[in-house]
C-alpha positions as CSV (number, residue, x, y, z in Angstrom):
1,M,36.7,18.8,1.6
2,A,36.3,15.5,1.9
3,I,32.2,14.9,1.3
4,T,30.1,12.4,4.2
5,A,27.4,10.3,3.4
6,A,25.8,12.0,6.3
7,M,26.6,15.3,4.5
8,V,24.7,13.8,0.7
9,K,22.1,12.6,3.0
10,E,21.4,16.1,4.5
11,L,21.2,17.9,1.5
12,R,19.3,15.2,-0.6
13,E,16.4,15.2,2.7
14,A,16.6,19.6,2.0
15,T,16.7,19.6,-2.3
16,G,14.9,16.0,-2.5
17,A,17.9,15.5,-4.7
18,G,18.6,12.4,-5.6
19,M,21.6,10.7,-4.2
20,M,24.2,11.3,-7.1
21,D,22.9,14.0,-7.7
22,A,23.4,15.7,-4.1
23,K,27.1,14.0,-4.1
24,K,28.2,16.4,-7.8
25,A,26.6,19.1,-6.5
26,L,28.5,18.9,-2.6
27,T,31.6,18.6,-4.6
28,E,31.3,21.2,-7.3
29,T,31.1,23.9,-4.4
30,D,33.7,22.4,-2.0
31,G,30.9,21.2,0.7
32,D,28.9,24.4,1.1
33,F,26.2,23.6,2.2
34,E,24.3,26.4,0.5
35,A,25.9,27.0,-2.4
36,A,25.2,23.1,-3.3
37,V,21.4,23.8,-2.2
38,D,22.1,26.9,-5.1
39,W,23.9,24.5,-7.4
40,L,21.1,22.0,-7.4
41,R,18.2,24.5,-7.7
42,T,20.4,26.4,-10.4
43,K,20.7,22.7,-12.6
44,G,16.6,22.6,-12.3
45,L,17.5,19.6,-9.7
46,A,16.1,20.2,-6.1
47,K,12.7,21.2,-7.7
48,A,11.3,18.1,-6.2
49,A,11.5,19.4,-2.6
50,K,8.7,21.7,-3.3
51,K,6.4,19.0,-4.0
52,S,7.1,16.3,-1.2
53,G,4.8,18.0,1.2
54,R,1.6,17.8,-1.5
55,T,-0.4,15.1,0.5
56,A,0.2,12.1,-2.4
57,A,-2.9,9.9,-1.8
58,E,-3.9,8.2,-5.3
59,G,-2.1,6.0,-7.4
60,L,-1.6,2.7,-8.1
61,V,-1.4,-0.5,-6.5
62,A,0.8,-2.7,-8.2
63,V,1.0,-6.4,-8.3
64,A,3.6,-9.1,-8.8
65,V,3.6,-12.9,-8.4
66,T,6.4,-15.3,-9.1
67,G,6.2,-19.0,-7.9
68,G,4.8,-19.6,-5.1
69,T,5.5,-15.8,-4.4
70,G,3.5,-12.7,-4.8
71,V,3.5,-9.0,-3.5
72,A,1.5,-6.0,-3.7
73,V,3.5,-2.2,-3.5
74,E,1.0,0.9,-2.9
75,V,2.7,3.5,-5.1
76,N,0.8,7.4,-4.8
77,S,0.7,10.4,-6.8
78,E,-1.3,13.7,-5.9
79,T,-3.5,13.2,-8.6
80,D,-5.7,10.9,-11.2
81,F,-4.5,12.0,-13.9
82,V,-0.7,11.3,-12.6
83,A,-1.7,8.2,-12.3
84,K,-3.5,7.1,-15.6
85,N,-0.2,8.6,-17.4
86,A,1.8,5.6,-19.6
87,E,5.0,7.0,-18.1
88,F,3.8,6.5,-14.2
89,Q,2.7,3.6,-14.9
90,G,5.6,2.0,-16.4
91,M,7.7,3.0,-13.0
92,V,4.9,1.3,-10.9
93,A,5.2,-1.9,-13.0
94,G,8.8,-1.9,-12.3
95,I,9.1,-1.2,-8.8
96,A,6.4,-4.1,-8.2
97,K,8.8,-6.5,-10.4
98,A,11.7,-4.6,-7.6
99,A,9.4,-5.5,-5.3
100,L,9.8,-9.3,-5.2
101,G,13.6,-9.2,-4.1
102,A,12.8,-6.9,-1.4
103,S,12.1,-7.7,2.0
104,D,10.3,-4.1,3.3
105,V,9.9,-0.6,2.3
106,E,13.0,0.7,2.8
107,A,15.0,-2.4,1.0
108,L,12.5,-1.2,-2.1
109,L,13.5,2.2,-2.4
110,A,17.1,0.7,-2.4
111,A,16.9,-1.8,-5.0
112,D,18.2,-0.8,-8.7
113,M,15.8,0.1,-11.3
114,G,17.3,0.1,-14.5
115,G,20.5,1.8,-12.8
116,K,19.6,3.8,-9.7
117,S,18.2,2.9,-7.1
118,I,13.3,3.5,-6.9
119,A,13.8,6.4,-4.1
120,D,16.3,8.2,-6.5
121,T,13.7,7.1,-9.6
122,L,11.1,8.4,-7.6
123,T,13.1,12.3,-7.0
124,D,13.7,12.2,-11.1
125,K,10.1,11.4,-11.8
126,I,8.6,13.3,-8.7
127,A,11.0,16.7,-10.7
128,T,9.8,16.3,-14.2
129,I,5.9,15.3,-13.9
130,G,5.9,17.6,-11.0
131,E,4.0,15.7,-8.1
132,N,4.8,14.4,-4.9
133,M,5.2,10.3,-5.4
134,G,6.4,7.6,-2.9
135,V,6.2,4.4,-2.2
136,R,3.8,4.2,0.6
137,R,4.0,0.4,1.5
138,M,4.2,-2.9,-0.5
139,A,3.5,-6.8,1.5
140,R,4.1,-10.0,0.8
141,I,3.4,-13.0,0.8
142,E,4.1,-17.3,0.4
143,G,1.8,-20.1,-0.4
144,E,2.0,-23.0,-2.5
145,T,-0.1,-21.7,-4.7
146,V,-0.1,-17.2,-5.0
147,V,-3.1,-15.4,-7.1
148,S,-3.2,-12.2,-7.4
149,Y,-6.2,-10.0,-8.6
150,I,-6.7,-6.7,-9.6
151,H,-9.6,-4.1,-8.4
152,N,-10.5,-0.7,-11.1
153,A,-7.6,-2.0,-13.1
154,A,-6.0,0.5,-14.7
155,A,-3.4,-1.5,-16.1
156,D,-2.0,-5.0,-16.4
157,G,-1.5,-6.1,-13.0
158,M,-2.2,-2.3,-11.6
159,G,-5.5,-0.8,-10.4
160,K,-7.6,0.9,-7.1
161,I,-7.0,-2.2,-5.1
162,G,-4.7,-4.9,-5.5
163,V,-5.3,-8.6,-3.7
164,L,-3.2,-11.6,-2.9
165,V,-4.4,-15.5,-1.5
166,A,-2.0,-17.6,-0.4
167,M,-3.2,-21.3,-0.3
168,T,-2.4,-25.1,-0.3
169,G,-4.6,-27.8,-2.3
170,G,-7.6,-26.3,-4.4
171,D,-7.1,-24.8,-7.4
172,E,-6.7,-21.1,-9.1
173,A,-10.1,-20.7,-9.7
174,F,-10.9,-20.8,-6.7
175,A,-7.7,-19.0,-5.4
176,K,-9.3,-16.3,-7.4
177,Q,-12.7,-16.2,-7.0
178,V,-11.3,-15.7,-2.8
179,A,-8.9,-13.0,-4.2
180,M,-12.1,-11.3,-5.6
181,H,-14.2,-11.8,-1.9
182,V,-11.8,-10.3,-0.4
183,A,-11.4,-7.0,-2.7
184,A,-14.9,-6.8,-2.2
185,V,-15.7,-7.6,1.9
186,N,-12.2,-6.7,3.5
187,P,-11.0,-8.4,5.6
188,A,-9.2,-7.6,8.9
189,A,-8.1,-11.3,9.5
190,L,-7.3,-14.8,7.9
191,D,-9.8,-16.1,12.0
192,E,-10.1,-15.1,14.6
193,G,-6.6,-15.6,16.2
194,D,-4.7,-13.6,13.2
195,V,-7.0,-10.6,14.4
196,D,-5.4,-7.6,16.5
197,P,-5.7,-7.6,20.4
198,A,-6.3,-4.3,20.3
199,L,-8.8,-4.9,17.5
200,V,-11.2,-7.0,19.9
201,E,-10.0,-5.7,23.2
202,K,-12.0,-2.1,22.2
203,E,-14.6,-4.0,20.2
204,R,-14.9,-5.6,23.7
205,Q,-15.7,-2.2,25.5
206,I,-17.8,-0.9,23.0
207,Q,-20.1,-4.0,23.9
208,I,-19.7,-3.6,27.3
209,D,-20.7,0.1,27.3
210,I,-23.7,-0.9,24.9
211,A,-25.2,-3.7,27.0
212,R,-24.5,-1.7,30.3
213,E,-26.7,1.1,29.1
214,S,-29.6,-1.6,28.7
215,G,-29.4,-1.5,33.2
216,K,-29.8,-5.4,32.7
217,P,-28.0,-7.9,35.4
218,E,-24.5,-8.2,35.0
219,A,-24.9,-11.8,34.1
220,V,-27.4,-11.6,31.0
221,I,-24.7,-8.4,30.2
222,E,-21.8,-11.0,30.1
223,K,-24.0,-13.5,27.7
224,M,-24.9,-10.7,25.8
225,I,-21.3,-9.6,25.3
226,E,-19.9,-13.5,24.9
227,G,-22.7,-13.5,21.4
228,R,-21.3,-10.3,19.9
229,M,-18.2,-11.0,20.5
230,K,-18.3,-14.1,18.6
231,K,-20.2,-12.4,15.9
232,F,-18.4,-9.5,15.4
233,L,-14.8,-12.0,15.0
234,A,-17.5,-14.2,12.5
235,D,-17.6,-10.9,11.1
236,I,-14.5,-9.3,10.3
237,T,-12.0,-12.7,9.4
238,L,-12.2,-14.3,5.8
239,V,-13.2,-17.6,6.5
240,N,-16.0,-17.1,8.9
241,Q,-18.0,-14.8,6.4
242,A,-20.2,-15.7,3.9
243,F,-19.0,-16.2,0.7
244,V,-19.9,-13.6,-1.9
245,I,-19.9,-16.2,-5.2
246,N,-21.9,-17.9,-2.8
247,P,-23.4,-16.3,0.3
248,D,-25.2,-20.3,1.2
249,L,-21.3,-21.1,2.4
250,T,-18.3,-19.0,4.8
251,V,-15.6,-18.8,2.9
252,G,-14.0,-21.8,5.4
253,A,-17.1,-24.1,4.3
254,A,-16.1,-23.1,0.6
255,A,-12.6,-23.7,0.4
256,K,-13.4,-26.9,1.8
257,E,-15.5,-28.1,-1.0
258,A,-12.7,-27.3,-3.1
259,G,-10.3,-29.3,-1.2
260,A,-8.0,-26.0,-0.4
261,T,-6.5,-24.2,2.7
262,I,-6.5,-20.7,2.6
263,T,-3.0,-19.8,4.2
264,G,-3.1,-15.7,4.4
265,F,-4.3,-12.8,2.3
266,V,-3.0,-9.1,0.8
267,R,-5.3,-6.2,0.8
268,L,-4.1,-3.0,-0.4
269,E,-5.9,-0.3,-1.5
270,V,-5.2,3.5,-2.7
271,G,-5.1,6.2,-0.1
272,E,-6.3,3.9,2.7
273,G,-5.5,5.5,6.0
274,I,-5.1,9.1,4.0
275,E,-6.8,11.8,4.9
276,K,-7.1,13.5,1.5
277,K,-7.8,17.0,1.0
278,E,-11.3,17.8,-0.5
279,E,-10.9,19.8,-4.2
280,N,-13.9,20.4,-6.1
281,F,-13.0,18.8,-10.1
282,A,-12.2,22.5,-11.6
283,E,-9.7,23.7,-8.8
284,E,-8.4,20.1,-9.4
285,V,-7.6,20.5,-13.4
286,A,-6.9,24.7,-12.6
287,K,-4.1,23.5,-10.3
288,A,-2.8,20.7,-13.0
289,V,-2.1,22.8,-15.5
290,K,-0.4,25.7,-13.4
291,G,2.0,22.8,-12.0
């Protein structure tokens, strides 16, 4: 029986097995799906399937920079124990390096790493390490100068928060200071023009509701909202924030003094936005021992 790509894809999705393993299983069982699942199970290659439903909210963010291009990648695991594992860290470093040549997560997962796709490498690591893992997101940035910064570094180029800053002019020392600011303050956008319109509208509606609760006339309310929105935008945009290195200056003013123009930034934090199930430490250790 001819083994089609669609058959291989279906088996991979059902079992978590690698592409070549899924194809071999179908070939060995003459295309019988159920028999192929059993074949993979007997070989220990479907082991990863049991892990795929678990929440992977720990892990590492890794950064890589070459010339005027930088990438940041978030690779998740279930526990911080695995994030500290040298084998996992080695894989994450390889993924970050491969990300320099990828346009998005889909392309990254298909990229080659040591003779296997990154997707298949992850599947193999899930089976051997025993935790769900995944490449959650990646971001890339380009500029005249691109500098990276890792906060809470677990190993070279990776940790809990990864930042990239692109700028023209200035020097790398100043760019590194800006990256540290981004890690600490977590701005939503570079400047007012980069703020998500939906975020602005949401805040405006909140401020309208608050102002109307005051019972003041509409003309006064309009001025209140205008002032509050101006402050809101200043608080969330990088160039308008008080610079953590020198709070007497905004980041934009500090950049001007340094002869630099900040053209973009990226900030990724492990597990950001993922709802985590709370477990006490004893339960986490017991779970890790049981596998």
